[in-house]
C-alpha positions in Angstrom: 18.5 -16.3 -18.5 17.8 -15.0 -22.0 15.0 -16.8 -24.0 13.9 -15.6 -27.4 10.3 -16.4 -26.5 10.4 -14.0 -23.6 12.3 -10.7 -24.4 13.1 -8.5 -21.4 10.3 -6.1 -20.5 10.7 -3.2 -18.1 7.2 -2.0 -18.0 3.8 -3.4 -17.1 0.8 -3.7 -19.4 -1.6 -2.3 -16.8 -1.4 0.7 -14.4 -1.0 -0.5 -10.8 -0.9 0.6 -7.1 1.1 -0.7 -4.2 1.5 -0.1 -0.5 4.6 -0.2 1.8 4.7 0.0 5.6 7.7 0.5 7.8 8.1 -0.6 11.5 10.6 0.0 14.1 11.6 -3.1 16.0 11.7 -3.4 19.8 13.1 -6.5 21.6 12.2 -6.6 25.3 11.2 -2.9 24.9 14.6 -1.9 23.6 14.8 -0.6 20.0 17.1 -2.7 17.8 18.4 -2.7 14.2 16.9 -5.8 12.7 20.0 -6.5 10.5 22.1 -6.8 13.7 19.7 -9.4 15.2 18.7 -11.5 12.2 21.2 -10.4 9.4 18.6 -11.1 6.7 14.7 -11.2 6.7 14.9 -15.0 6.5 16.6 -15.0 9.9 13.5 -15.1 12.0 11.3 -17.0 9.5 11.0 -20.8 9.9 10.2 -21.7 6.3 12.1 -21.3 3.0 11.6 -17.9 1.3 12.4 -16.8 -2.2 15.3 -14.4 -2.4 14.9 -10.8 -3.7 18.2 -9.3 -2.6 20.6 -9.6 0.3 18.2 -7.6 2.5 14.8 -8.7 1.1 12.8 -11.9 0.7 9.6 -12.8 -1.1 6.7 -13.9 1.2 4.2 -16.7 0.4 1.4 -14.1 1.0 2.5 -12.4 -2.3 4.4 -9.4 -0.8 8.0 -8.8 0.3 9.9 -8.3 3.5 12.8 -5.9 3.7 15.4 -4.7 6.2 15.7 -1.0 5.2 17.7 1.6 7.1 17.1 0.1 10.6 13.4 -0.8 10.1 11.4 -3.7 8.9 9.4 -3.0 5.8 6.6 -5.0 4.3 5.4 -4.4 0.8 2.4 -5.5 -1.3 2.9 -6.8 -4.8 1.7 -4.5 -7.6 -2.0 -4.6 -7.9 -3.7 -3.5 -11.1 -6.0 -0.5 -10.9 -9.6 -1.6 -11.2 -12.8 -1.4 -9.2 -12.2 -2.3 -5.5 -8.4 -2.3 -6.0 -7.8 -0.1 -2.9 -9.5 -2.8 -0.7 -7.4 -5.5 -2.3 -4.2 -3.5 -1.6 -5.0 -2.9 2.0 -6.1 -6.5 2.6 -2.8 -7.7 1.0 -0.7 -5.4 3.2 -2.3 -6.8 6.4 -1.7 -10.3 5.1 2.0 -9.5 5.0 1.8 -8.0 8.5 0.0 -11.1 9.8 2.7 -13.4 8.3 5.5 -11.4 9.8 3.8 -11.2 13.2 3.2 -14.9 13.2 6.8 -15.6 12.5 7.9 -13.2 15.2 5.6 -15.0 17.6 7.4 -18.3 16.8 10.8 -16.6 17.2 9.6 -15.3 20.6 8.8 -18.9 21.7 12.3 -20.1 20.5 14.3 -17.2 22.0 12.3 -16.4 25.2 12.3 -12.7 24.1 9.4 -10.4 23.3 9.3 -8.6 19.9 7.0 -5.8 19.0 6.6 -3.7 15.8 6.1 0.0 16.3 4.3 1.8 13.4 6.6 4.2 11.5 5.4 5.1 8.0 3.3 4.1 5.1 3.9 4.7 1.4 1.1 4.7 -1.3 2.4 4.2 -4.8 0.2 5.0 -7.8 1.2 4.4 -11.5 2.0 7.4 -13.7 1.7 5.7 -17.1 1.2 8.8 -19.2 2.6 8.2 -22.7 5.5 10.4 -23.8 3.4 12.1 -26.5 0.8 13.0 -23.9 3.3 14.8 -21.7 4.1 18.5 -21.9 5.6 21.4 -19.9 2.3 21.6 -18.0 2.0 17.8 -17.6 5.1 16.3 -16.1 5.3 14.0 -13.1 7.2 16.7 -11.2 4.4 19.2 -11.7 1.9 16.5 -10.8 3.7 15.9 -7.5 3.7 19.7 -6.8 0.0 19.9 -7.5 -0.9 17.0 -5.3 1.2 18.6 -2.5 -1.4 21.5 -2.6 -4.5 19.3 -2.8 -4.0 16.1 -0.7 -2.3 17.0 2.6 -5.5 18.2 4.5 -7.7 15.3 3.4 -4.9 12.9 4.3 -4.4 14.6 7.7 -8.2 14.2 8.5 -8.4 10.6 7.4 -5.0 9.2 8.5 -3.0 11.5 10.9 -2.7 11.2 14.6 -1.7 13.6 17.4 2.0 12.7 17.0 2.1 13.0 13.2 4.4 15.7 11.8 4.0 15.7 8.0 2.9 14.5 4.6 5.2 13.8 1.6 4.8 13.6 -2.2 7.6 12.0 -4.3 7.7 11.8 -8.1 9.3 8.6 -9.1 10.2 7.4 -12.7 6.8 5.8 -13.3 4.8 6.4 -10.2 3.7 8.9 -7.6 4.5 8.1 -4.0 2.5 9.5 -1.1 4.2 9.2 2.3 2.3 9.4 5.6 2.0 7.8 9.0 1.0 4.2 9.2 -2.7 3.7 10.2 -3.1 0.8 12.6 -6.8 0.3 11.9 -7.3 -1.5 8.6 -10.8 0.1 8.2 -9.4 3.6 8.3 -6.5 2.6 6.1 -8.8 1.3 3.4 -10.8 4.6 3.6 -7.5 6.6 3.2 -6.4 4.4 0.3 -9.7 5.0 -1.5 -9.3 8.8 -1.0 -5.6 8.9 -2.2 -5.9 6.6 -5.2 -9.2 8.1 -6.4 -7.9 11.7 -6.3 -4.5 11.0 -7.8 -6.0 8.9 -10.6 -8.4 11.6 -11.7 -5.8 14.4 -11.5 -3.4 12.3 -13.7 -6.1 12.4 -16.4 -6.3 16.2 -16.3 -4.9 18.1 -19.3 -2.8 20.3 -17.1 -1.0 19.9 -13.7 -0.6 23.6 -13.1 -2.0 25.1 -9.9 -4.5 27.0 -12.0 -6.1 23.7 -13.0 -7.3 23.1 -9.4 -11.1 23.0 -9.6 -12.8 26.0 -7.9 -14.8 23.7 -5.6 -11.5 22.4 -4.1 -10.4 24.6 -1.2 -6.7 25.6 -1.2 -5.1 26.8 2.0 -3.8 30.4 1.9 -0.3 31.1 3.0 0.9 27.5 2.6 3.5 26.3 0.2 5.0 22.8 0.1 8.7 22.6 0.9 11.3 20.6 -1.0 12.1 17.3 0.7 15.4 17.8 2.6 16.9 14.4 1.6 14.8 13.1 -1.3 13.3 14.3 -4.5 9.8 15.6 -3.9 7.8 17.8 -1.6 6.9 17.7 2.1 4.2 19.5 4.2 5.3 19.4 7.8 3.4 21.0 10.8 5.5 24.1 10.7 4.7 24.7 7.0 1.1 25.5 8.0 -0.1 28.7 9.7 -0.7 26.6 12.8 0.0 22.9 13.6 -2.9 20.9 11.9 -1.9 17.8 13.9 -2.7 19.6 17.1 -5.8 21.4 15.8 -9.5 20.7 16.3 -10.8 19.2 13.1 -14.1 21.2 13.3 -12.7 24.6 14.3 -13.5 27.0 11.5 -10.2 28.9 11.5 -8.4 28.1 8.2 -8.3 30.7 5.4 -8.8 29.0 2.0 -9.7 29.9 -1.5 -13.3 29.3 -0.5 -13.2 31.4 2.6 -12.9 30.4 6.3 -13.2 26.6 6.8 -12.4 23.8 9.2 -9.9 21.1 8.3 -12.8 18.6 8.1 -14.7 20.9 5.8 -11.7 21.3 3.5 -11.2 17.5 3.4 -14.9 16.8 2.7 -15.1 19.5 0.0 -12.0 18.0 -1.7 -13.3 14.4 -1.5 -16.7 15.5 -2.9 -15.0 17.1 -5.9 -13.4 13.7 -6.8 -16.2 11.6 -5.4 -16.9 9.6 -8.6 -13.3 8.7 -9.1 -12.9 7.6 -5.4 -16.0 5.5 -5.8 -14.8 3.8 -9.0 -11.7 2.3 -7.2 -13.1 1.7 -3.7 -15.2 -1.0 -2.2 -18.5 -0.1 -0.7 -17.3 -0.3 2.9 -14.3 2.0 2.4 -16.3 4.5 0.5 -19.0 4.7 3.2 -16.5 4.9 6.0 -14.4 7.6 4.3 -17.4 10.0 3.9 -18.6 9.1 7.4 -15.3 10.2 8.8 -15.2 13.3 6.6 -18.7 14.3 7.8 -17.8 13.7 11.5 -20.3 10.8 11.8 -17.3 8.4 12.6 -14.3 9.6 14.5 -10.9 10.3 13.0 -7.7 9.6 14.8 -7.3 13.3 15.4 -10.6 13.3 17.3 -8.7 11.3 20.0 -6.6 12.9 22.7 -3.5 11.0 21.8 -2.2 8.4 19.4 -3.7 5.0 20.2 -1.5 2.4 21.9 -1.8 -0.1 19.0 0.7 2.0 17.1 3.3 0.5 19.4 2.5 -3.2 18.9 1.2 -3.6 15.4 -0.1 -7.0 14.4 -0.7 -8.2 18.0 -2.9 -5.4 19.4 -4.3 -4.3 16.1 -7.6 -5.9 15.2 -10.3 -4.7 12.9 -12.2 -1.8 14.5 -10.7 -2.0 18.0 -8.6 1.2 17.7 -11.8 3.3 17.4 -14.6 1.5 19.2 -17.2 3.4 17.1 -16.0 1.6 14.0 -17.2 -1.8 15.3 -20.7 -1.3 13.8 -19.8 -0.8 10.2 -23.4 -1.3 9.1 -24.5 1.9 10.9 -22.2 4.1 8.7 -24.3 5.9 6.2 -23.6 8.4 3.4 -25.7 10.7 1.2 -28.5 9.0 -0.7 -28.4 5.8 1.3 -31.2 5.1 3.9 -31.4 2.2 6.3 -33.1 0.0 3.7 -30.3 0.5 1.3 -27.7 -0.2 4.0 -29.3 -3.6 4.8 -29.2 -4.6 1.1 -25.4 -4.6 1.1 -24.8 -5.5 4.7 -22.5 -8.4 3.9 -20.0 -6.0 2.2 -20.4 -3.6 5.1 -19.3 -6.0 7.8 -15.9 -6.9 6.3 -14.0 -9.7 7.9 -10.5 -9.0 9.2 -8.4 -9.9 6.2 -5.4 -11.1 8.1 -7.1 -13.8 10.3 -6.3 -17.1 8.6 -9.0 -19.0 10.4 -11.6 -17.0 8.4 -12.2 -17.4 4.6 -9.4 -15.5 2.9 -11.7 -14.1 0.3 -14.2 -11.5 1.4 -17.6 -11.7 -0.2 -17.5 -9.8 -3.5 -13.7 -9.0 -3.2 -11.6 -11.1 -5.6 -7.9 -11.3 -5.9 -5.9 -9.0 -8.3 -4.6 -10.8 -11.3 -1.0 -9.6 -10.6 -1.5 -10.5 -6.9 -2.3 -14.1 -7.8 0.9 -14.4 -9.8 3.0 -13.2 -6.8 1.1 -15.5 -4.3 1.9 -18.5 -6.6 5.5 -17.5 -7.0 6.0 -16.7 -3.3 4.4 -20.0 -2.3 6.9 -21.9 -4.4 4.3 -23.2 -6.8 5.7 -24.7 -10.0 4.7 -23.2 -13.4 4.1 -25.7 -16.2 4.8 -24.1 -19.5 4.2 -26.5 -22.3 6.5 -29.5 -21.5 8.7 -27.4 -19.2 8.1 -27.5 -15.5 9.6 -24.4 -13.9 10.3 -23.8 -10.2 10.5 -20.2 -8.9 13.9 -19.5 -7.3 14.0 -15.7 -6.9 12.1 -12.5 -7.6 13.7 -9.5 -9.3 12.2 -6.1 -8.6 8.4 -5.9 -8.9 8.0 -7.0 -12.5 10.0 -10.2 -12.9 10.3 -13.7 -11.4 13.2 -16.0 -12.0 12.4 -19.7 -12.6 14.7 -22.8 -13.0 13.9 -25.7 -15.2 14.6 -29.4 -14.4 18.3 -28.9 -15.3 18.6 -25.8 -13.1 18.8 -23.3 -15.9 17.3 -20.0 -15.2 14.5 -18.2 -17.0 13.3 -14.7 -16.2 9.7 -13.8 -16.9 7.8 -10.6 -16.3 4.4 -10.7 -14.7 2.7 -10.0 -18.0 4.7 -12.7 -19.7 3.6 -15.2 -17.1 0.0 -14.3 -17.6 0.2 -14.3 -21.4 1.9 -17.7 -21.4 -1.2 -19.3 -20.0 0.7 -21.9 -18.1 -0.6 -24.0 -15.2 0.4 -23.6 -11.6 1.1 -26.8 -9.7 1.9 -27.5 -6.1 5.6 -27.0 -5.1 8.1 -29.9 -5.0 8.9 -30.3 -1.3 12.5 -31.1 -2.2 13.1 -27.9 -4.2 11.2 -25.0 -2.5 13.1 -21.7 -2.3 16.7 -20.8 -3.1 17.9 -22.8 -0.1 17.2 -26.1 -1.9 17.8 -25.6 -5.6 21.0 -24.9 -7.5 20.7 -22.9 -10.7 23.0 -22.7 -13.7 23.5 -19.4 -15.4 22.7 -19.4 -19.1 24.9 -16.8 -21.0 23.0 -13.7 -22.1 22.6 -13.4 -25.8 24.8 -10.9 -27.6 23.8 -8.8 -30.6 25.8 -8.9 -33.8 
């Protein structure tokens, strides 16, 4: 697998974001462990898939499908941080969900059973690429996670939580921050939440200090609340019982929460926090997500906690969930307004305001003004089995390793492992797959001995 032209690389050139979603599986309304029914993710899929591990497969939509601890997990590829990246990430996640739901529909027809996916959790991952010489005792990823655990829970609760939610988590990983929360079955609200989370985290990463004293005075901090250490994983968690009262059962507009800025409502806290990081949020969001976010924070569009209970679509994700049908008020996106935008301004960018559901394949896959991530394109080509012509070599993808590398085989079946950046820098050409050698089910590879140093 070693090739002197492509030395092994364990880091990316660009900072990235990614999104994971976990679902419980019910067959004929009985919860099941997916591994016991299908053994591997490829067990219910009727087309060849590239292998990632014994419990995960690469999807042609660019993401991955996992069996993880009794749930099904779908994951986006890494998507480089850039303008509109949060919308790209949410669109890609729903494309993974649509692919899985379509395959489960086909399995239902073959088996005569009914399968549904119940929303479980969602994980937002944001790069922490701070160079070693820029880090200090006041600027570690652990301190960053602790700081975020004081700033983000209330805004996330207002934009993402439902009446059955119980907590928000923050996990420092080796090279990224992971925010854990409930899955949001409406893609519109999910894109608004993604804009909020990514925008705030990215601006805070750039701060010279991650100590609590660095929180801007305009950001309200709840009194008498301290994040708890996660009981089973490294990181912090804010559950309902860590607050003075249960925020998931509260009225969002009730002015009853003591903060560093006085008595406020949950919605006021969330709005003040988002306004403090408004420019950063806007720099990564699309116009629709940005408008919807502030419409929810101002109470002009409803949040899930404005409803009496969790919507039924949580219990059948992908089949019942369609754009804007969870909250009927979200159907007319063009009516959502924010500060400084009158009706004339809204009409000027109406095409971006009425976003097409990204997972309906009968519609154009590209939304107007929303391109594909460069990294996303690589994974879509790899997952689709497209061959990569590199000079005179014609390489066929046979597996994916982690989130940074793809494994190809040449005409003799010898493997070559390339990172995403190496694929891009090689400036090769993607060609349609060979129908006789798509996926690891149809190609046999030969291991080339790894080079040894003298």
